[in-house]
Backbone as CSV, one residue per row, in Angstrom:
resi,resn,N_x,N_y,N_z,CA_x,CA_y,CA_z,C_x,C_y,C_z
1,UNK,-151.499,54.340,140.707,-150.968,53.177,140.138,-152.075,52.290,139.596
2,UNK,-151.988,51.809,138.372,-152.963,50.919,137.914,-152.755,49.478,138.406
3,UNK,-153.825,48.723,138.572,-153.862,47.411,138.979,-153.097,46.522,137.997
4,UNK,-153.159,46.751,136.720,-152.503,45.975,135.650,-150.958,46.052,135.689
5,UNK,-150.368,47.112,136.123,-148.945,47.149,136.072,-148.289,46.839,137.355
6,UNK,-148.932,46.139,138.266,-148.502,45.737,139.546,-147.557,44.537,139.416
7,UNK,-146.308,44.767,139.785,-145.305,43.694,139.895,-144.643,43.740,141.335
8,UNK,-144.744,42.697,142.043,-144.200,42.710,143.351,-142.868,41.904,143.465
9,UNK,-141.950,42.674,144.016,-140.539,41.823,144.185,-140.216,41.893,145.649
10,UNK,-140.094,40.683,146.222,-139.704,40.498,147.610,-138.555,39.560,147.721
11,UNK,-137.538,39.940,148.318,-136.329,39.003,148.633,-135.877,38.416,147.254
12,UNK,-135.829,39.203,146.220,-135.348,38.570,144.979,-136.359,37.782,144.216
13,UNK,-137.502,37.460,144.768,-138.600,36.735,144.113,-139.575,37.694,143.480
14,UNK,-139.769,37.568,142.206,-140.616,38.540,141.476,-141.893,37.807,141.192
15,UNK,-143.026,38.585,141.671,-144.372,38.076,141.414,-145.015,38.939,140.401
16,UNK,-145.437,38.331,139.275,-146.079,39.056,138.159,-147.569,38.510,138.146
17,UNK,-148.484,39.380,138.056,-149.739,38.942,137.801,-149.969,38.172,136.481
18,UNK,-150.837,37.102,136.507,-151.033,36.149,135.432,-151.202,36.894,134.034
19,UNK,-151.970,37.968,134.015,-152.170,38.498,132.633,-151.008,39.342,132.080
20,UNK,-149.935,39.524,133.015,-148.757,40.338,132.612,-147.480,39.381,132.300
21,UNK,-147.680,38.111,132.637,-146.516,37.184,132.520,-145.888,37.138,131.084
22,UNK,-146.724,37.178,130.047,-146.217,37.164,128.720,-145.429,38.272,128.428
23,UNK,-145.825,39.519,128.745,-145.216,40.696,128.506,-143.811,40.810,129.368
24,UNK,-143.833,40.293,130.620,-142.668,40.249,131.368,-141.634,39.240,130.741
25,UNK,-142.055,38.213,130.318,-141.143,37.202,129.664,-140.501,37.754,128.469
26,UNK,-141.258,38.505,127.731,-140.720,39.127,126.396,-139.659,40.269,126.785
27,UNK,-139.906,41.013,127.807,-138.966,41.996,128.238,-137.690,41.276,128.725
28,UNK,-137.813,40.358,129.603,-136.671,39.596,130.097,-135.852,39.012,129.008
29,UNK,-136.506,38.373,128.000,-135.734,37.851,126.844,-134.957,38.911,126.182
30,UNK,-135.521,40.084,125.880,-134.850,41.173,125.262,-133.638,41.617,126.018
31,UNK,-133.789,41.708,127.348,-132.634,42.038,128.172,-131.565,41.016,128.054
32,UNK,-131.950,39.660,128.189,-130.993,38.575,128.075,-130.216,38.668,126.696
33,UNK,-130.978,38.836,125.619,-130.368,38.843,124.317,-129.389,40.023,124.163
34,UNK,-129.780,41.169,124.705,-128.906,42.276,124.639,-127.666,42.136,125.372
35,UNK,-127.749,41.551,126.570,-126.539,41.163,127.381,-125.629,40.225,126.631
36,UNK,-126.274,39.149,126.123,-125.514,38.124,125.367,-124.868,38.665,124.153
37,UNK,-125.552,39.577,123.399,-124.924,40.236,122.229,-123.680,41.131,122.634
38,UNK,-123.806,41.805,123.742,-122.653,42.650,124.194,-121.544,41.879,124.578
39,UNK,-121.788,40.722,125.272,-120.735,39.834,125.672,-120.092,39.148,124.444
40,UNK,-120.910,38.784,123.511,-120.372,38.239,122.239,-119.553,39.178,121.530
41,UNK,-119.910,40.429,121.458,-119.161,41.427,120.733,-117.828,41.599,121.429
42,UNK,-117.766,41.639,122.814,-116.543,41.793,123.544,-115.610,40.706,123.198
43,UNK,-116.079,39.469,123.148,-115.138,38.343,122.823,-114.757,38.328,121.526
44,UNK,-115.745,38.650,120.539,-115.271,38.652,119.125,-114.301,39.808,118.801
45,UNK,-114.274,40.831,119.447,-113.499,42.003,119.200,-112.015,41.764,119.668
46,UNK,-111.817,40.746,120.446,-110.508,40.499,120.937,-109.713,39.974,119.732
47,UNK,-108.498,40.483,119.559,-107.695,40.098,118.368,-106.256,39.795,118.895
48,UNK,-105.908,38.501,118.821,-104.549,38.125,119.134,-103.862,37.752,117.823
49,UNK,-102.780,38.553,117.478,-102.085,38.268,116.335,-100.647,38.399,116.380
50,UNK,-99.842,37.708,115.602,-98.497,37.722,115.522,-97.931,38.934,114.902
51,UNK,-96.854,39.510,115.524,-96.326,40.826,114.962,-94.714,40.546,114.944
52,UNK,-94.112,41.544,114.415,-92.658,41.439,114.435,-92.129,42.150,115.684
53,UNK,-90.745,41.879,115.970,-90.214,42.578,117.070,-90.229,44.162,116.992
54,UNK,-90.189,44.563,115.695,-90.173,46.011,115.385,-91.585,46.607,115.667
55,UNK,-92.496,45.776,115.675,-93.947,46.347,115.961,-94.280,46.373,117.522
56,UNK,-93.375,45.888,118.336,-93.587,46.081,119.714,-93.275,47.608,120.130
57,UNK,-94.003,48.043,121.257,-93.745,49.427,121.579,-92.273,49.703,121.828
58,UNK,-91.787,50.872,121.664,-90.440,51.211,121.853,-89.824,50.893,123.202
59,UNK,-90.625,51.031,124.368,-90.305,50.766,125.652,-89.995,49.295,125.809
60,UNK,-90.867,48.426,125.116,-90.719,46.996,125.274,-89.492,46.587,124.498
61,UNK,-89.151,47.085,123.313,-87.957,46.762,122.698,-86.708,47.104,123.392
62,UNK,-86.791,48.323,124.022,-85.713,48.794,124.827,-85.534,47.815,126.043
63,UNK,-86.489,47.435,126.711,-86.472,46.500,127.814,-85.814,45.266,127.446
64,UNK,-86.192,44.721,126.287,-85.619,43.405,125.775,-84.170,43.626,125.530
65,UNK,-83.701,44.687,124.808,-82.350,44.866,124.480,-81.482,45.121,125.741
66,UNK,-82.112,45.770,126.804,-81.396,46.112,127.964,-80.993,44.828,128.835
67,UNK,-82.104,44.018,128.987,-81.946,42.898,129.907,-81.857,41.488,129.239
68,UNK,-81.936,41.459,127.903,-81.758,40.242,127.194,-80.957,40.469,125.878
69,UNK,-79.878,41.217,126.092,-79.009,41.662,124.915,-78.499,40.443,124.185
70,UNK,-78.260,39.337,124.742,-77.720,38.199,123.981,-78.794,37.234,123.519
71,UNK,-80.075,37.649,123.498,-81.221,36.683,123.091,-82.018,37.370,122.123
72,UNK,-82.726,36.563,121.302,-83.607,37.066,120.315,-85.071,36.808,120.519
73,UNK,-85.848,37.713,120.029,-87.303,37.448,120.041,-87.658,36.413,119.023
74,UNK,-88.195,35.261,119.527,-88.718,34.212,118.656,-90.098,34.512,118.106
75,UNK,-90.964,34.783,118.955,-92.337,35.134,118.770,-92.778,36.392,119.417
76,UNK,-93.422,37.320,118.738,-94.077,38.377,119.383,-95.521,38.423,118.916
77,UNK,-96.388,38.864,119.953,-97.820,38.905,119.648,-98.482,40.159,120.190
78,UNK,-99.514,40.580,119.733,-100.376,41.767,120.133,-101.834,41.196,120.435
79,UNK,-102.262,41.449,121.637,-103.587,41.086,121.967,-104.325,42.348,122.209
80,UNK,-105.289,42.507,121.267,-106.180,43.693,121.314,-107.529,43.358,121.817
81,UNK,-108.090,44.061,122.681,-109.409,43.896,123.048,-110.130,45.168,123.271
82,UNK,-111.276,45.221,123.776,-112.095,46.435,123.875,-111.424,47.525,124.740
83,UNK,-110.644,47.014,125.801,-110.281,48.121,126.756,-108.740,48.358,126.564
84,UNK,-107.949,47.587,126.003,-106.494,47.851,125.825,-105.800,46.814,124.956
85,UNK,-104.573,47.110,124.660,-103.740,46.268,123.797,-102.513,45.909,124.638
86,UNK,-102.329,44.548,124.666,-101.223,44.013,125.454,-100.214,43.410,124.425
87,UNK,-99.097,43.182,124.751,-97.984,42.619,123.964,-97.287,41.356,124.776
88,UNK,-96.890,40.434,123.962,-96.067,39.326,124.589,-94.881,39.080,123.534
89,UNK,-93.751,38.797,124.302,-92.546,38.357,123.565,-92.045,37.098,124.151
90,UNK,-91.801,36.104,123.331,-91.048,34.929,123.704,-89.646,34.991,123.145
91,UNK,-88.767,34.641,124.025,-87.343,34.775,123.563,-86.709,33.378,123.419
92,UNK,-85.567,33.288,122.750,-84.981,32.085,122.416,-84.329,31.370,123.612
93,UNK,-84.290,31.939,124.788,-83.870,31.234,126.013,-85.004,30.622,126.820
94,UNK,-86.211,30.844,126.239,-87.393,30.331,126.946,-88.208,31.379,127.846
95,UNK,-87.702,32.594,127.836,-88.274,33.691,128.668,-89.624,34.114,127.958
96,UNK,-90.521,34.445,128.759,-91.888,34.988,128.309,-92.018,36.362,128.945
97,UNK,-92.098,37.387,128.252,-92.332,38.740,128.793,-93.656,39.307,128.334
98,UNK,-94.472,39.862,129.167,-95.682,40.503,128.804,-95.656,41.987,129.185
99,UNK,-96.089,42.743,128.187,-96.136,44.311,128.347,-97.607,44.845,128.156
100,UNK,-97.618,45.962,128.798,-98.992,46.692,128.635,-98.875,47.496,127.238
101,UNK,-99.921,48.339,126.993,-100.029,49.016,125.731,-98.885,49.951,125.503
102,UNK,-98.239,50.444,126.635,-97.237,51.480,126.437,-95.765,50.806,126.439
103,UNK,-95.809,49.549,126.668,-94.542,48.736,126.570,-93.812,48.574,127.965
104,UNK,-94.628,48.912,128.986,-94.083,48.604,130.390,-94.256,47.162,130.629
105,UNK,-93.287,46.510,131.197,-93.370,45.045,131.505,-94.430,44.878,132.638
106,UNK,-95.157,43.772,132.436,-96.121,43.418,133.496,-95.796,42.037,134.114
107,UNK,-95.094,41.244,133.307,-94.818,39.807,133.699,-93.604,39.368,133.021
108,UNK,-92.663,38.834,133.744,-91.401,38.112,133.135,-91.339,36.746,133.819
109,UNK,-91.180,35.874,132.907,-91.167,34.404,133.413,-90.034,33.565,132.647
110,UNK,-89.411,32.708,133.293,-88.465,31.871,132.691,-88.434,30.560,133.474
111,UNK,-89.146,29.477,132.970,-89.339,28.331,133.603,-87.979,27.538,133.749
112,UNK,-87.586,27.417,135.036,-86.322,26.704,135.343,-85.112,27.677,135.307
113,UNK,-85.285,28.719,134.663,-84.163,29.743,134.625,-84.245,30.898,135.645
114,UNK,-83.282,31.717,135.670,-83.380,32.886,136.557,-83.785,34.023,135.717
115,UNK,-84.521,34.982,136.360,-84.870,36.231,135.876,-83.653,37.207,136.020
116,UNK,-83.221,38.024,134.982,-82.156,38.926,135.144,-82.252,39.796,136.369
117,UNK,-81.254,40.018,137.113,-81.230,40.763,138.372,-81.704,42.257,138.138
118,UNK,-81.437,42.765,137.000,-81.741,44.258,136.676,-83.331,44.442,136.659
119,UNK,-84.032,43.491,136.549,-85.504,43.508,136.473,-86.041,43.518,137.888
120,UNK,-85.471,42.887,138.810,-86.086,42.689,140.075,-85.710,43.967,141.030
121,UNK,-86.643,44.454,141.566,-86.296,45.557,142.570,-85.427,45.071,143.695
122,UNK,-84.358,45.929,144.064,-83.423,45.545,144.948,-83.977,44.990,146.229
123,UNK,-84.971,45.621,146.872,-85.503,45.175,148.187,-86.103,43.673,148.039
124,UNK,-86.707,43.500,146.841,-87.277,42.057,146.658,-86.087,41.066,146.552
125,UNK,-85.013,41.493,145.709,-83.855,40.630,145.516,-83.237,40.346,146.960
126,UNK,-83.146,41.362,147.731,-82.444,41.117,149.048,-83.352,40.336,150.054
127,UNK,-84.619,40.503,149.919,-85.613,39.623,150.720,-85.425,38.221,150.388
128,UNK,-85.355,37.860,148.966,-85.220,36.514,148.550,-83.870,35.934,148.904
129,UNK,-82.869,36.723,148.850,-81.562,36.252,149.195,-81.432,35.836,150.709
130,UNK,-82.063,36.811,151.466,-82.095,36.623,152.961,-82.863,35.398,153.426
131,UNK,-84.067,35.212,152.777,-84.995,34.241,153.419,-85.034,32.865,152.527
132,UNK,-84.573,33.050,151.437,-84.528,31.819,150.448,-83.311,31.654,149.711
133,UNK,-82.202,31.617,150.369,-80.874,31.669,149.745,-80.621,30.647,148.685
134,UNK,-81.341,29.391,148.855,-81.162,28.393,147.879,-81.976,28.432,146.628
135,UNK,-82.855,29.434,146.545,-83.836,29.593,145.465,-83.505,30.757,144.607
136,UNK,-84.092,30.769,143.396,-83.995,31.887,142.575,-85.356,32.164,142.032
137,UNK,-85.495,33.472,141.444,-86.745,33.829,140.984,-86.966,33.451,139.611
138,UNK,-88.085,32.728,139.298,-88.447,32.234,137.928,-89.583,33.045,137.325
139,UNK,-90.237,33.898,138.110,-91.297,34.637,137.453,-91.594,35.878,138.404
140,UNK,-91.749,37.009,137.806,-92.166,38.257,138.546,-93.280,38.919,137.823
141,UNK,-94.260,39.377,138.500,-95.385,40.136,137.902,-95.536,41.445,138.691
142,UNK,-95.903,42.472,137.919,-96.123,43.825,138.571,-97.476,44.337,138.076
143,UNK,-98.204,44.799,139.095,-99.565,45.387,138.681,-99.758,46.576,139.814
144,UNK,-100.920,47.089,139.794,-101.274,48.186,140.576,-101.086,47.852,142.196
145,UNK,-101.360,46.636,142.545,-101.289,46.195,143.891,-99.907,45.953,144.423
146,UNK,-98.999,45.693,143.508,-97.542,45.423,143.865,-97.019,44.359,143.007
147,UNK,-96.237,43.585,143.624,-95.467,42.445,142.859,-95.858,41.111,143.392
148,UNK,-95.788,40.137,142.453,-95.912,38.733,142.805,-94.563,38.137,142.268
149,UNK,-93.960,37.291,143.101,-92.804,36.676,142.745,-92.907,35.109,142.897
150,UNK,-92.489,34.324,141.912,-92.542,32.881,142.084,-91.096,32.465,141.977
151,UNK,-90.779,31.652,142.992,-89.397,31.066,143.195,-89.355,29.676,142.707
152,UNK,-88.081,29.223,142.393,-87.866,27.927,142.015,-88.481,27.021,143.193
153,UNK,-89.297,26.048,142.827,-89.876,25.211,143.847,-91.260,25.518,144.234
154,UNK,-91.899,26.379,143.408,-93.258,26.855,143.573,-93.618,27.725,144.758
155,UNK,-92.665,28.308,145.469,-92.964,29.199,146.525,-93.318,30.556,145.841
156,UNK,-94.445,31.179,146.382,-94.768,32.482,145.888,-94.941,33.528,146.876
157,UNK,-94.324,34.594,146.561,-94.292,35.816,147.462,-95.068,36.995,146.887
158,UNK,-95.743,37.739,147.788,-96.439,38.940,147.285,-95.920,40.050,148.115
159,UNK,-95.644,41.177,147.331,-95.107,42.395,147.876,-96.031,43.535,147.510
160,UNK,-96.211,44.525,148.507,-97.093,45.557,148.232,-96.268,46.585,147.357
161,UNK,-96.809,47.787,147.077,-96.007,48.800,146.238,-94.864,49.508,146.983
162,UNK,-94.792,49.258,148.449,-93.639,49.713,149.106,-92.597,48.742,149.263
163,UNK,-92.789,47.546,148.561,-91.912,46.366,148.485,-91.779,45.697,149.811
164,UNK,-92.867,45.787,150.577,-92.977,44.887,151.760,-93.532,43.608,151.537
165,UNK,-93.009,42.552,151.995,-93.568,41.158,151.720,-94.824,41.159,152.607
166,UNK,-95.986,40.755,151.917,-97.278,40.760,152.583,-97.879,39.398,152.640
167,UNK,-97.256,38.378,151.845,-97.811,37.085,151.826,-96.784,36.130,151.292
168,UNK,-96.797,34.940,151.807,-95.938,33.887,151.354,-96.762,32.663,151.177
169,UNK,-96.749,31.999,150.010,-97.526,30.751,149.762,-96.482,29.737,149.314
170,UNK,-96.616,28.563,149.978,-95.807,27.434,149.621,-96.575,26.361,149.098
């Protein structure tokens, strides 16, 4: 190993010989610029645009017509980014529904109103009825870890994928 290429790194502190500092700074600037450019590209490639109800995935349209038959889609949007495409539908009753790229619901919310019973898994609905009989569900989210439910009055419940309540936040 040559003495000129000696760089010592101890506990996250990098020591560069004086005669190599300029080259080290240039390399670090190039790395920083590359990372900044990649992040900028990721942000710039995100595309949120308005679409018609007919441009929603078939599963999303079916979900809306099944659970919100008496309501209309006021605004629909498509959010495209590097990794996937998501969809959002706002209904005339104030409901907001978010879908994944296949049209599966990820989140259903209705400020002040009730979420239709057909959307809520039976075990979650029974748990809420048993432990919070005076409240109703105003938001439900579903992801890989399970479900998050928000009740009227800001109580939040978390359920695992087996529909067991694992956390209650008030």
